[in-house]
C-alpha positions in Angstrom: 0.1 0.0 0.1 1.5 3.7 -0.8 0.9 6.0 1.3 -1.2 9.1 1.2 1.3 12.4 1.0 -0.2 15.9 1.3 -0.6 17.8 -1.7 3.1 18.6 -3.0 4.2 20.3 -6.1 6.3 17.6 -7.2 3.0 14.6 -6.9 0.4 13.8 -9.3 -2.6 16.2 -7.6 -0.5 19.0 -8.6 -0.4 18.3 -12.4 -4.3 16.8 -13.2 -3.2 16.2 -16.8 -1.0 13.4 -16.3 -3.3 11.9 -13.0 -3.6 8.9 -14.7 -0.3 6.5 -12.9 2.6 5.9 -15.1 1.7 8.6 -17.4 5.0 11.4 -17.5 5.8 14.3 -17.0 8.9 15.0 -19.5 12.6 17.0 -18.9 14.3 17.8 -21.9 17.9 18.5 -21.5 20.4 19.3 -24.3 17.5 18.4 -26.9 17.2 15.0 -25.0 13.5 14.2 -24.0 13.6 12.0 -20.4 10.0 10.8 -20.3 9.5 10.2 -23.2 8.5 7.1 -25.2 12.7 5.7 -25.5 14.2 4.8 -22.2 17.2 7.7 -22.3 21.1 5.9 -21.3 23.2 8.4 -19.2 27.3 6.7 -19.7 30.4 7.8 -18.8 33.5 8.0 -16.5 32.6 8.0 -12.2 34.9 10.5 -12.4 36.6 12.7 -15.0 40.5 11.9 -14.4 42.0 13.2 -17.5 41.0 14.7 -20.7 42.1 11.7 -23.0 40.2 9.4 -20.7 37.1 11.6 -20.6 37.3 11.8 -24.6 37.9 7.9 -25.0 35.5 7.5 -22.9 32.0 10.0 -24.1 33.8 9.1 -27.9 33.2 5.1 -27.3 29.2 6.0 -25.1 28.0 7.9 -27.8 28.9 4.8 -30.2 27.4 2.4 -28.5 24.4 4.8 -28.5 24.0 6.5 -25.1 22.1 9.9 -25.4 23.4 11.7 -22.5 27.2 11.5 -20.9 27.3 10.8 -17.4 30.9 12.4 -15.6 32.0 13.5 -11.7 34.1 16.9 -12.3 33.2 17.6 -8.1 33.3 13.6 -5.6 32.1 13.8 -2.5 35.0 10.9 -0.9 34.4 8.9 2.6 37.5 9.9 2.5 39.0 13.5 2.7 42.3 11.5 1.3 40.9 10.1 -1.7 40.7 12.3 -5.5 37.8 14.7 -5.2 37.8 16.0 -8.7 39.7 18.2 -10.8 36.6 20.7 -10.4 36.2 23.1 -13.3 39.2 21.7 -15.2 37.1 18.6 -15.2 33.9 20.8 -16.1 36.3 22.0 -18.8 36.4 19.4 -20.2 33.3 18.0 -19.8 32.2 20.7 -22.3 34.8 19.7 -25.1 33.7 16.2 -25.1 30.0 17.4 -25.6 30.9 19.7 -28.5 33.1 16.6 -30.3 30.6 14.3 -29.0 26.9 15.9 -29.0 26.6 14.2 -25.8 24.3 16.4 -23.2 26.1 16.5 -19.7 24.7 15.3 -16.3 27.4 16.6 -13.8 26.8 16.7 -10.1 27.2 20.3 -7.6 28.1 19.4 -3.7 28.2 22.7 -2.9 25.4 25.9 -3.6 28.1 28.3 -4.5 28.8 25.7 -7.2 25.2 26.4 -8.5 26.2 28.7 -10.7 29.7 27.4 -11.6 28.3 23.6 -12.5 25.4 25.1 -14.3 26.7 27.4 -16.6 28.4 23.9 -18.1 26.1 21.4 -17.6 23.0 20.2 -19.2 21.8 18.5 -15.8 22.5 19.2 -12.4 22.6 16.0 -10.5 22.0 16.0 -6.5 23.9 13.4 -5.4 23.3 10.8 -2.0 24.7 12.5 -0.6 23.2 15.6 -0.5 20.1 14.5 -1.1 19.3 16.5 2.2 21.7 19.6 1.3 18.2 21.6 2.2 20.7 25.1 0.8 21.6 23.2 -2.2 17.9 21.8 -2.9 17.1 25.4 -2.8 19.4 26.9 -4.8 19.4 24.4 -7.4 15.7 25.2 -7.9 16.1 28.8 -8.2 19.0 28.4 -10.6 16.4 26.5 -12.5 18.0 23.9 -14.9 17.4 20.3 -15.5 18.1 18.8 -12.1 18.7 14.7 -11.7 18.0 13.6 -7.8 19.4 11.0 -6.2 17.9 9.3 -3.2 19.5 9.7 -0.7 21.2 5.6 0.3 18.8 5.8 3.6 16.4 8.1 2.5 12.5 6.7 2.5 10.4 6.4 -0.1 8.6 10.1 1.8 11.4 11.9 2.2 13.0 11.8 -1.6 9.9 13.2 -2.5 10.5 16.5 -0.3 13.8 17.1 -1.1 12.2 17.4 -4.2 9.4 19.6 -3.3 12.8 21.7 -1.7 13.6 22.0 -5.7 10.3 23.2 -7.0 9.2 25.3 -4.2 12.3 27.5 -5.7 10.4 27.7 -9.3 12.4 24.5 -11.1 10.3 22.1 -12.5 12.9 20.3 -14.3 13.2 16.9 -11.9 14.1 13.1 -13.1 14.8 10.9 -9.7 17.2 8.9 -9.7 16.8 5.3 -7.2 20.5 3.9 -6.9 19.9 1.5 -4.3 19.2 2.2 -0.1 21.8 0.5 2.7 20.8 -3.1 4.2 21.7 -5.6 6.1 22.9 -7.3 3.3 25.2 -4.5 1.4 28.4 -5.3 1.0 28.1 -9.4 0.7 26.7 -9.5 -2.6 26.3 -5.9 -4.4 27.6 -2.7 -3.0 24.0 -1.3 -1.9 20.4 -3.5 -2.6 18.5 -1.4 -6.0 15.0 -0.6 -4.7 12.8 -1.4 -7.2 9.6 -1.3 -5.6 10.3 1.6 -4.7 10.6 3.1 -8.1 7.2 1.2 -9.1 5.6 3.4 -6.3 7.0 6.8 -6.9 6.1 6.0 -10.6 2.6 6.4 -9.2 2.8 9.1 -7.1 5.2 11.4 -8.8 4.9 12.9 -12.4 8.3 13.1 -13.1 10.4 11.0 -14.9 12.1 7.8 -12.9 15.4 6.9 -13.8 18.1 4.2 -11.9 21.2 3.8 -11.5 22.2 0.3 -11.7 26.3 0.6 -11.0 25.8 2.6 -7.3 23.5 -0.3 -6.5 26.0 -3.4 -7.5 29.9 -2.2 -7.0 30.6 -5.0 -9.8 30.5 -4.3 -13.4 28.5 -8.1 -13.8 25.5 -7.1 -12.1 25.2 -4.3 -13.4 23.4 -5.2 -17.1 21.0 -7.4 -15.2 20.3 -5.4 -12.6 19.5 -2.5 -15.3 17.3 -5.5 -16.9 15.5 -5.0 -14.4 14.8 -2.1 -14.3 14.0 -1.3 -17.2 11.6 -4.5 -17.0 9.9 -2.1 -14.7 9.1 0.5 -18.0 12.4 3.0 -16.5 12.5 6.2 -17.7 16.7 6.1 -18.0 19.3 4.0 -17.0 22.2 6.1 -15.1 25.2 3.9 -16.3 29.2 4.1 -15.5 31.6 3.5 -18.0 35.7 2.0 -18.6 38.1 2.0 -21.3 38.6 -1.3 -23.1 41.1 -2.7 -21.3 41.8 -0.2 -17.7 43.6 -1.6 -14.4 40.1 -1.3 -13.0 42.5 -1.2 -9.4 43.5 2.6 -11.0 41.0 4.2 -11.4 40.5 6.6 -9.5 36.8 6.3 -8.6 35.1 2.9 -8.0 36.5 1.5 -11.1 34.7 -2.2 -9.9 31.2 -1.2 -11.1 32.2 0.6 -14.7 31.5 -1.6 -18.0 32.9 -1.4 -21.1 31.8 0.7 -23.8 30.4 -3.2 -25.6 28.6 -3.9 -22.5 26.7 -0.6 -22.5 26.1 -1.5 -26.0 24.0 -4.5 -24.9 22.0 -2.6 -22.3 21.2 0.2 -24.8 19.7 -2.4 -27.3 17.6 -3.9 -25.2 16.6 -0.5 -24.0 15.6 0.7 -27.3 13.5 -3.6 -26.9 11.7 -2.7 -23.9 11.1 1.0 -25.9 9.4 -0.5 -28.9 7.7 -3.5 -26.9 5.8 -0.1 -25.4 4.6 1.1 -28.2 3.7 -2.1 -29.3 7.0 -2.1 -32.3 7.6 -5.8 -31.4 6.2 -8.8 -29.8 7.8 -9.8 -26.5 9.2 -13.3 -28.6 11.0 -10.9 -31.4 12.7 -9.1 -27.9 13.7 -11.8 -26.4 15.5 -13.1 -29.8 17.0 -10.0 -30.1 18.9 -9.7 -27.1 20.0 -13.5 -27.3 21.3 -13.0 -30.7 19.0 -15.8 -32.5 16.4 -15.2 -34.7 
């Protein structure tokens, strides 16, 4: 049973044109529609580590069929001694990658004082899991007005997630994309990094008309789990995926952030193909049997 909530700007009661369950209010960013007929695959490196690394991965993501580029210029890290990102230089590298590939940029902001800087480069401003209840930050990105990708806090309830989005909406910004990335449970670390809460995704899609996407990379923590978690999310009808990618043959131990969970471009291409098949199924252009044979590489 989905809990009753008071009327909020981010729930269906405030959007009568999207009153029907699962009707989506699209967000358009950099010419890409999130919440349209096709799931949007957003892919790229966890962190911008160098110009060569970022441009190489961006090109591979474009070739694989991704429609937006993710990459962290500012990174929140548990240890203050871990790599914190390249900052403004990282943003400039992302902008160069966009100019070359045409892929709009999704990148994270950590501090209200950096919203204008990050927003001047990004097509979508990401508020990460650790910042979901940074209320001054939420207020500032609401005022700034650029599309916001709001990740669920790893210990947040569904209601807390919606109220976080309400802070953004109160600033006048209704261009919000929700992103589930897994939560902490008793199982964490045994076979995954976080437990992907697809039940919450289903409930959220009934409560809000805004697009809902899933980050299987942070839930998995291991590259070999990412394709299956992505497939499970797509089967629910999500509006997109946020996926981390590493260069083929990369030494994962030398990747500065989350190297173990990045997939290679060939795997990304398979996930994109699955997303396109799911979209065709939704539009009635492909039968389930045909979709299954396509994904298995049979005829």
